[in-house]
N, CA and C atoms as an extended XYZ file, in Angstrom:
210
Properties=species:S:1:pos:R:3:atomname:S:1:resname:S:1:resid:I:1 pbc="F F F"
N        91.347      111.512       82.523 N   MET     1
C        91.979      110.518       83.365 CA  MET     1
C        90.935      109.804       84.219 C   MET     1
N        89.934      110.520       84.673 N   CYS     2
C        88.896      109.931       85.518 CA  CYS     2
C        88.161      108.820       84.783 C   CYS     2
N        87.909      109.023       83.501 N   VAL     3
C        87.191      108.019       82.715 CA  VAL     3
C        88.005      106.735       82.655 C   VAL     3
N        89.317      106.855       82.446 N   CYS     4
C        90.174      105.672       82.377 CA  CYS     4
C        90.173      104.920       83.699 C   CYS     4
N        90.259      105.640       84.799 N   VAL     5
C        90.249      105.006       86.115 CA  VAL     5
C        88.914      104.303       86.337 C   VAL     5
N        87.823      104.926       85.932 N   CYS     6
C        86.502      104.303       86.069 CA  CYS     6
C        86.424      103.024       85.254 C   CYS     6
N        87.008      103.024       84.058 N   CYS     7
C        87.031      101.817       83.228 CA  CYS     7
C        87.822      100.713       83.916 C   CYS     7
N        88.958      101.062       84.506 N   PHE     8
C        89.764      100.075       85.218 CA  PHE     8
C        89.001       99.521       86.415 C   PHE     8
N        88.323      100.379       87.132 N   ILE     9
C        87.557       99.934       88.299 CA  ILE     9
C        86.467       98.969       87.868 C   ILE     9
N        85.761       99.300       86.784 N   GLN    10
C        84.717       98.415       86.277 CA  GLN    10
C        85.314       97.083       85.848 C   GLN    10
N        86.448       97.128       85.175 N   GLU    11
C        87.102       95.898       84.729 CA  GLU    11
C        87.526       95.045       85.926 C   GLU    11
N        88.043       95.686       86.976 N   MET    12
C        88.442       94.941       88.166 CA  MET    12
C        87.235       94.304       88.845 C   MET    12
N        86.120       95.005       88.858 N   ARG    13
C        84.900       94.431       89.441 CA  ARG    13
C        84.468       93.190       88.658 C   ARG    13
N        84.511       93.293       87.336 N   GLU    14
C        84.136       92.156       86.501 CA  GLU    14
C        85.081       90.978       86.721 C   GLU    14
N        86.377       91.268       86.821 N   MET    15
C        87.350       90.199       87.055 CA  MET    15
C        87.150       89.580       88.435 C   MET    15
N        86.769       90.375       89.415 N   THR    16
C        86.514       89.854       90.757 CA  THR    16
C        85.338       88.884       90.730 C   THR    16
N        84.281       89.255       90.020 N   VAL    17
C        83.122       88.368       89.906 CA  VAL    17
C        83.534       87.058       89.241 C   VAL    17
N        84.321       87.147       88.187 N   LEU    18
C        84.782       85.939       87.515 CA  LEU    18
C        85.664       85.092       88.430 C   LEU    18
N        86.523       85.735       89.182 N   ALA    19
C        87.437       85.000       90.065 CA  ALA    19
C        86.671       84.252       91.151 C   ALA    19
N        85.649       84.873       91.703 N   TYR    20
C        84.897       84.223       92.773 CA  TYR    20
C        83.899       83.196       92.242 C   TYR    20
N        83.441       83.372       91.008 N   SER    21
C        82.495       82.400       90.456 CA  SER    21
C        83.199       81.135       89.996 C   SER    21
N        84.456       81.234       89.658 N   ASN    22
C        85.232       80.083       89.212 CA  ASN    22
C        86.545       80.101       89.978 C   ASN    22
N        86.600       79.397       91.082 N   SER    23
C        87.739       79.518       91.983 CA  SER    23
C        88.870       78.544       91.659 C   SER    23
N        88.953       78.105       90.422 N   GLN    24
C        90.062       77.253       90.029 CA  GLN    24
C        91.348       78.069       90.058 C   GLN    24
N        92.477       77.414       90.343 N   PRO    25
C        93.747       78.147       90.435 CA  PRO    25
C        94.089       78.944       89.176 C   PRO    25
N        93.744       78.431       88.007 N   VAL    26
C        94.042       79.149       86.769 CA  VAL    26
C        93.295       80.479       86.738 C   VAL    26
N        92.032       80.487       87.145 N   SER    27
C        91.248       81.718       87.165 CA  SER    27
C        91.837       82.721       88.154 C   SER    27
N        92.255       82.228       89.314 N   ARG    28
C        92.853       83.133       90.308 CA  ARG    28
C        94.149       83.728       89.788 C   ARG    28
N        94.970       82.904       89.149 N   ASP    29
C        96.231       83.407       88.605 CA  ASP    29
C        95.974       84.439       87.516 C   ASP    29
N        94.996       84.174       86.664 N   LEU    30
C        94.648       85.127       85.613 CA  LEU    30
C        94.159       86.428       86.234 C   LEU    30
N        93.294       86.326       87.235 N   TRP    31
C        92.767       87.512       87.903 CA  TRP    31
C        93.890       88.315       88.547 C   TRP    31
N        94.808       87.624       89.211 N   LYS    32
C        95.931       88.321       89.853 CA  LYS    32
C        96.777       89.027       88.810 C   LYS    32
N        97.023       88.361       87.697 N   HIS    33
C        97.825       88.969       86.627 CA  HIS    33
C        97.118       90.204       86.070 C   HIS    33
N        95.834       90.078       85.780 N   GLU    34
C        95.062       91.201       85.240 CA  GLU    34
C        95.019       92.363       86.226 C   GLU    34
N        94.819       92.056       87.483 N   LEU    35
C        94.763       93.101       88.509 CA  LEU    35
C        96.116       93.798       88.638 C   LEU    35
N        97.176       93.021       88.636 N   THR    36
C        98.521       93.592       88.717 CA  THR    36
C        98.785       94.505       87.527 C   THR    36
N        98.377       94.067       86.357 N   GLN    37
C        98.562       94.877       85.154 CA  GLN    37
C        97.739       96.161       85.226 C   GLN    37
N        96.498       96.064       85.678 N   ALA    38
C        95.637       97.242       85.783 CA  ALA    38
C        96.203       98.245       86.788 C   ALA    38
N        96.664       97.756       87.928 N   VAL    39
C        97.248       98.643       88.937 CA  VAL    39
C        98.505       99.308       88.388 C   VAL    39
N        99.308       98.561       87.659 N   GLY    40
C       100.512       99.131       87.051 CA  GLY    40
C       100.179      100.236       86.059 C   GLY    40
N        99.129      100.010       85.252 N   GLU    41
C        98.717      101.030       84.288 CA  GLU    41
C        98.186      102.272       84.991 C   GLU    41
N        97.419      102.086       86.044 N   ILE    42
C        96.908      103.226       86.819 CA  ILE    42
C        98.063      103.988       87.446 C   ILE    42
N        99.022      103.262       87.997 N   ARG    43
C       100.192      103.908       88.604 CA  ARG    43
C       100.953      104.718       87.563 C   ARG    43
N       101.125      104.173       86.356 N   GLN    44
C       101.840      104.885       85.299 CA  GLN    44
C       101.089      106.154       84.899 C   GLN    44
N        99.766      106.062       84.775 N   MET    45
C        98.961      107.241       84.449 CA  MET    45
C        99.091      108.295       85.542 C   MET    45
N        99.059      107.866       86.799 N   PHE    46
C        99.194      108.784       87.921 CA  PHE    46
C       100.558      109.461       87.890 C   PHE    46
N       101.616      108.668       87.679 N   ASP    47
C       102.963      109.228       87.631 CA  ASP    47
C       103.103      110.243       86.499 C   ASP    47
N       102.514      109.919       85.338 N   ASN    48
C       102.575      110.860       84.210 CA  ASN    48
C       101.868      112.170       84.544 C   ASN    48
N       100.678      112.073       85.125 N   LYS    49
C        99.924      113.268       85.501 CA  LYS    49
C       100.683      114.071       86.565 C   LYS    49
N       101.266      113.384       87.516 N   LEU    50
C       102.040      114.036       88.568 CA  LEU    50
C       103.237      114.786       87.985 C   LEU    50
N       103.893      114.195       87.002 N   GLU    51
C       105.038      114.848       86.358 CA  GLU    51
C       104.594      116.110       85.618 C   GLU    51
N       103.468      116.052       84.933 N   VAL    52
C       102.944      117.230       84.232 CA  VAL    52
C       102.640      118.336       85.236 C   VAL    52
N       102.003      117.974       86.337 N   MET    53
C       101.674      118.969       87.362 CA  MET    53
C       102.940      119.565       87.974 C   MET    53
N       103.956      118.734       88.209 N   ARG    54
C       105.211      119.223       88.764 CA  ARG    54
C       105.860      120.227       87.814 C   ARG    54
N       105.871      119.901       86.521 N   GLU    55
C       106.458      120.795       85.527 CA  GLU    55
C       105.694      122.117       85.457 C   GLU    55
N       104.361      122.049       85.548 N   GLN    56
C       103.558      123.276       85.515 CA  GLN    56
C       103.847      124.138       86.740 C   GLN    56
N       103.937      123.517       87.905 N   MET    57
C       104.225      124.279       89.125 CA  MET    57
C       105.609      124.907       89.058 C   MET    57
N       106.579      124.158       88.570 N   GLU    58
C       107.936      124.687       88.452 CA  GLU    58
C       107.966      125.872       87.488 C   GLU    58
N       107.243      125.751       86.388 N   SER    59
C       107.176      126.830       85.408 CA  SER    59
C       106.520      128.073       86.012 C   SER    59
N       105.422      127.874       86.746 N   ASN    60
C       104.746      128.994       87.383 CA  ASN    60
C       105.641      129.670       88.424 C   ASN    60
N       106.349      128.891       89.208 N   CYS    61
C       107.245      129.462       90.220 CA  CYS    61
C       108.371      130.241       89.571 C   CYS    61
N       108.930      129.691       88.490 N   THR    62
C       110.000      130.384       87.771 CA  THR    62
C       109.492      131.710       87.221 C   THR    62
N       108.280      131.709       86.681 N   ALA    63
C       107.695      132.947       86.143 CA  ALA    63
C       107.476      133.963       87.256 C   ALA    63
N       106.980      133.514       88.412 N   LYS    64
C       106.744      134.432       89.539 CA  LYS    64
C       108.057      135.025       90.039 C   LYS    64
N       109.089      134.208       90.135 N   VAL    65
C       110.389      134.714       90.577 CA  VAL    65
C       110.928      135.713       89.567 C   VAL    65
N       110.732      135.436       88.285 N   GLY    66
C       111.154      136.357       87.242 CA  GLY    66
C       110.436      137.687       87.335 C   GLY    66
N       109.148      137.656       87.676 N   GLU    67
C       108.368      138.881       87.830 CA  GLU    67
C       108.883      139.692       89.014 C   GLU    67
N       109.251      139.026       90.092 N   GLN    68
C       109.738      139.704       91.286 CA  GLN    68
C       111.103      140.331       91.060 C   GLN    68
N       111.902      139.747       90.183 N   ALA    69
C       113.248      140.243       89.928 CA  ALA    69
C       113.228      141.508       89.062 C   ALA    69
N       112.143      141.706       88.325 N   VAL    70
C       112.071      142.872       87.415 CA  VAL    70
C       111.739      144.106       88.145 C   VAL    70
């Protein structure tokens, strides 16, 4: 996951350079769209990872409670 985030960060840096070097409205709109899309993808990856971690914690807690009941 870290590698993907690093790729997104690098891509955002490149888009920022492009946006500031060519400040026409079309470039800004493209940059905003790309940035919005990148943030959405990062958020989705984070949510997926968070769900996996939640499921693992729930499974571990269920196992611990089961051990205590025996």
